N, C-alpha and C positions, 0 to 999 in steps of 0.2 A: 919665657914664662916659666917660673919656678914654683913647684908645689910638692907636697909629699902626702902619702895616703897608704892605707892598707888596700890589699886587692887579692883577687884570685887569678892565678895563671890560666888563660883560656887556650893559648897556642904559642908555638915558637917554630922559628925556621932559621937555619944557619945562614949567616950573612958574611961573606968573605971567609978568612981563615980562622979568626978567633973572636967572632962576635955572633950575636943572635938578634933577630927582630922578634919581639914578643908582643902578644896582645894580652892585656890584663882587664879585669873588670873591677872597678873601683866604686865605692858607694857614692862619692862626691863627683867623679868625672865620668863615669860609665865605662864604656869600652875604649881603651886607649892603646895606641901602638907606640913602641919605642925601641931604640937600639940599646943592647947590653954589650958593652965591650968586655972582653974576657969571658963571654958566655960559654965558651967551649972549654975553658979551664976546668980541671978536675973539681975544684971547690965549688964553683958557680953551677956547673953542669949537674952536679949531684942534686941540687935543689930546684933547679928550673924544670920541674915536673908538673904536668897538668894537674890543675885543681889545688896545688899547694898554695898556701896563704903566704903572702909576701908583704914586706914594707918596701915601698918604692919612693925614691926621690927623682923628680922629673925635672929636666932642664932643657929649654929649647929657646932659640932666639925669637921666634914668633909662632903663632898658632897654625901657620900654614906649612911648617916644616916638621919632619919627623924629629922628635925629641930624643933625649938620652935618659936612660934609667940607671940608677944606682939601686941595687937590690939586696935585701936581706931576708932570710927565711924567718917567718913568724911561727908557722905551724906546718909540719909535714902531713899531707893528707894521702896522696897516692901511694907513697912507699908502704904504707901500713896495709895495703890491699893487693900487693903484687902477686900474691898467691891465691887471691879470690877473684876468679874471672868475672863473676856476676857484678860484684861491687865495682871492679875496675872498669867494666864495660858501661856501667851507669855513670861513673865519674867522667869518663872520656866522652860519652854521649852528651852529657850536660854542657860540658865545656865546648864541644863541637857546635851543638846547637846555638848556644848563646853567641859563639864567636861568629857564626854566620848571620843570625838574625838581629842581634843588637846593633843599632846604628852607632856611629862613632861619636864620642864626646857628648853623649846625652845620658844624664844620670837616670837610672831606674832603681830607686832606692827600695821599692817593694820587691822587685826581683832579687836584688842583692841580699835583703833579709830573708827571703824565701830560700835562696841558695844556701846561705849560711846555716839557717835552720836544719836543712836537709843534711848538709855535711856533718853538722854537730850530732845528728841522730843516725848516721849511717851504720852505726854499730848495733842498732836496735834489731830485734828479731824480725819486726814488721817493716823493715827499711824499704822493701820494694813497693809497699803500699804508700809510704811517704814519697817515693820517687814519683809514683803515679799522680798523686795530688800536687806534687811540685809542677809536673808538666801541665796539669789542669789550670793552676794558678798562672803559670807562664803564659798560656794561651790567652787568658783574660787580660793579663797585664800588657800583652803585646797588641791588644786592641780587638780580640773577637771573644765574645761570651757565648758559649754553646747554650747557655740558659737551660740546664738540666732540670731545674726545678719545675719547668712546665710539663715534664713527663711524670711528674710525681703522682702515684696513685696508692692509695692505702691498700688496695687488693692486688698488688703486683704479685704474680705467682711464679713466673719463670725467672730463672737466674740471669738470663740474658734477654734483654728487650731490643727489639728492632724499632728504630725511630728514623724520621727523616729530619735532617737539618740542612737547610738551604738546598733542598732537592737531591740530597745525597743520602743514601740509606747507610746508617751505622748500627752496629751491634754494640750495646752498652750493657755492661754488668749492672745488675740491679742495685748493688751496694753503692755505686757511684751516684745513682739518682737518689737513693734514700739517705746517703751519707751515714750509712751504719754498716759496720763490718759484719759479715755473715759468721755463724758459729764455726764453720769450717771454710777456710779459704784455700781452694784447690789450685794446682798450677794451671788448670784450664781457665779458671776465672782470672788469674793474674795475667795470662797471655792475652786473653780477650780485652782485659783493661788496657794493656800495652798497645795492642792493635788499635783500639779506639783512640787513645791519645795521639799515637803516631799518625793515624789517618787524618785526624783534625790538623795537626801541625803541617803535615805535607799539603793537604788540600787548600789550607788558608794562607800558608806563608812560602813553602818551598816551591811547589808547582807553578803558582802564578808568576813567581819570579825566576823561574827556570834555574833553580838552585839544586845542586846535588845533595842528596840526603845522607847524613853520616851513617856509614855501614856499622859502626859500633853500636848504634841504636837498634838496628835490625838484629844484630848478633845478640844483644840482650834478651830479645824475645825467645831466641833458641834455647835459652838456659831454663825455660819453664815449660 
């Protein structure tokens, strides 16, 4: 089966002496694994970095066997932020979470568009808020809607609201319910927002399936 598409690199691991097995996220094919010969060569290794946008040509004899990728770099993403620990952690976190939670070979066009929108806006000053909303959208697109609208009240006073979702108590920053940024967004509010989305993702997807949660995502919280 032969096809080609754009994609984002989610993971890679060394295979034998001079090859890599990579997972990519494509708008038409979803998460796909493939073998890259020469993946440890200087030329290819330099751009096989998590979150980089690639063009791939996929070849395989049938759908049940691991295929082969020919890869070309479309747009470098991660190398632009090697000196930015916060953004690097966010990119690694997104790739790790998608790599674990996305089923193989199932297109998730909305998630792909959401990922691309975030990556295109990661240089913005309020990028961490966009990251938080990316995670909220991801939670919905993977099948669980926390339905924050039902907690909406015009007289919300406290910045942090305690609510119960499926018998579990969460602390939710008010702006996530109101969908309106506060005049001043403190690190405390950002961290609480990251706690909330992380706890939902863990409780609904990782813990029930006994999956290890990415350390990079927890590390991201420690920067705020």
